[in-house]
N, C-alpha and C positions, 0 to 999 in steps of 0.2 A: 543879967547875963545875956549877950546879943546871940541869936540863933542864925546861922547863915542858910539861906534859901537859894535853889537855884530856879529860875524863872525861865520857863520856856514859853516861847511865842510861835504860833502856827498861822502865819498870815492868809494862807489861801485854803488849805485843807483840801481833801479829796473829792468832796461832794458838792460843796457850795458853788455858785455861779453868779456871774454879773446880772443875770435876770432877777435873781433874788436881791442882789445888792450891787448896784453900779460901782461902788467905791471898793469892791473886792480887788485885791492885786492879783492879777494873773499871769501877767507878762514880766519878763526879766526885770526890766528897769523898774517896774511898779512894786515888785516883789522886794528888790534891793531897797529901794526907797523906803518902804514900810518897816523892813527889818532894821536898817540904820537907826530909824526914829525909835524903835523898840529898845534897840541896844542902848542908846543914849538915855532912855528911861529906866534901864536895869536890866533888861533880859540878858541872859547868859547863852541861851542856846536857840537856835531857829530851826524849827522842824518844817521843811520845806516840801512842796508838793509842785512839780513841774506842770505847765500847760503848753499846748501846741499854740501857734498862731491864731487858731479859732477858738482858743479857751477851753478846749476839751483836753482831758487828763493824758499824761504820757510820762514815761521815765527815760525819754531820750537822754542819753548822758551829755550830748551836745548842748541841750537846752539846759540841763542841770549845771553843765560846766559854766555857761554864760552867767547864770544865776549867782553861781558861787564865786565866780571871779569878780563881779560886780560888788557883792557883799564885802569880800575880802579886801577889796581896793579900799574900803571906806571904814571897816571897823573890824574888831578881832573877835566877834561872836562866834561861838561853835556852830559849824554847820552840820546839820543832820537831815541828809536826803531820805525821803521816804521810799520804801519799797513795797508799799501798798499801792501807791499810785493813784488810783481813783476809780471811779464807776462809769467813766465814759472814755470815747476816744481810742487811742491805742490800746488801753487797758484790758478792754472786755470782748469776748465773743460769745455767741449764742451756740449752745450744745444741742444735740439732736433730741434730747429728752424735753426741750423747752427752758431749762435751766441756762442762765449765762454764767460765765466763769472769768474771774480777774486772772489774767495770763501770767503764770508763774515765770515764764522765760523774760516777759517784759518787765516784771517787778524787779529781777535780779539786775537790769540795767541801771537801776538806781544807784548802785555803788560804783559805777564806772568813772564818776566824775570826781573821785578822791576827795570824799566828803571825811570829816573827823568822825562822825556818827552816821548811823542809818538805822532805820527801824527794822527789828527782826520780828515779824509777826508769828510768834509760835504758837499758832492756834488755827483751827478750821472752822469758819462760820459760813452763814448764809446771810447776806445782806439783802434787805428788801427796799428797793430804790426805784422810783419812776415807773413803778408797775412791774418790776423786774425782780426775780429772785436770784441774787447773784452770789455764786459759789466763791469762797475764799479759801482756797485748799492748800493748807501748810502742813503736809503729813510729816510723820516723825522723820522720814528719809529726807524730806525737803529741808524740814528744821535744821537738820545735821548738816546738809550741803550749804545753807547759808551761814551758818555757824563758822563752819571751816573756811568759807570764802572770806567772811568778815576777819577771822583771825590772820589769814594769809595777807590781807590787805592793810591791816594795822587799823581797822575801823572798829570804834567801840559800838556795840550794839545797844540800841534802846530797845529793850525787850517789852514788846508791844501785846498786852494780854486784855481780855475782855471778859473773864471769868476766874474765880480762884483756881479751878480745875487746871486752867492753862498754866498757871504758875507752878503747881505741884507736879505736873506731868512733864512736858518737854522742857520748859525753862530749867526746871531742877535737874533733870537729866543731863541736860547739855553743860550746865555749870559744873556738875560733879565729873563730866568727862575732861574738864579742863578748857572749855571754849570761853570762860571768862575768869580772868585772874584777879582784876582789880575791882573796885567798889561797883556795886551792880546799879544800873539805871533802868527802872522800871516805868512804863506808862500804863496805867490801868484805867481803861474805859468802862464805867459802870452805867447801867441803866439806859443803854442806847435803844430805843424802840426799834429801830430798823434792822436790829439783829436778833437771832433767834438764841437766846441763852438766858440762864436764871440770873436776874440782877440781884446780887447779894446783899445783904444789910452791912453797914459799916463794920460790926463787929466781925462778922464772918470774913470779910475782905482783909482786915488786919491780923486775924489769926492765921490766915492762909499765908500770908506774907510772911509773918514772923516764924 
């Protein structure tokens, strides 16, 4: 019996740079070319992270719009714009206490380019990157604001979580309130050393999801 699988490709990501790999696609034409090749190979969803002309992170809807248009003109893959953005460029600011923060207002701009999907990071974590401790603050109120915005715009959320607790807390609460009607789409990141959370064993993860 055949089993259908959804393959998602993230050509750029929010942290990698051309300094690490000069072949990393960061500009709209590069990203679109990479996504089209992946679609031909069987990918169904493109998880996109926009970059400025200097390759630093952004959620600028004009740049996302350019990427989305180029992709849609060449294939019918599902476009998923990130609302995490990245850990450089427009996305971050330094706080008075020495921490850095990924800006919530900038993150929301990721949905303004009319993607079919977008990430909804229903969690609050601290990322360690480049010698910085970077706060990703998605409080319960912010989670609900994002879920409401997605529903109003007809954007399917990719519920992005990094620990079982994130699933059973805000994700379950928002689903119970009716912010998600159809089949759920979760992205579960496990074992990331750059984040402060307990990396669960597979059994724990499966039990928490079920």
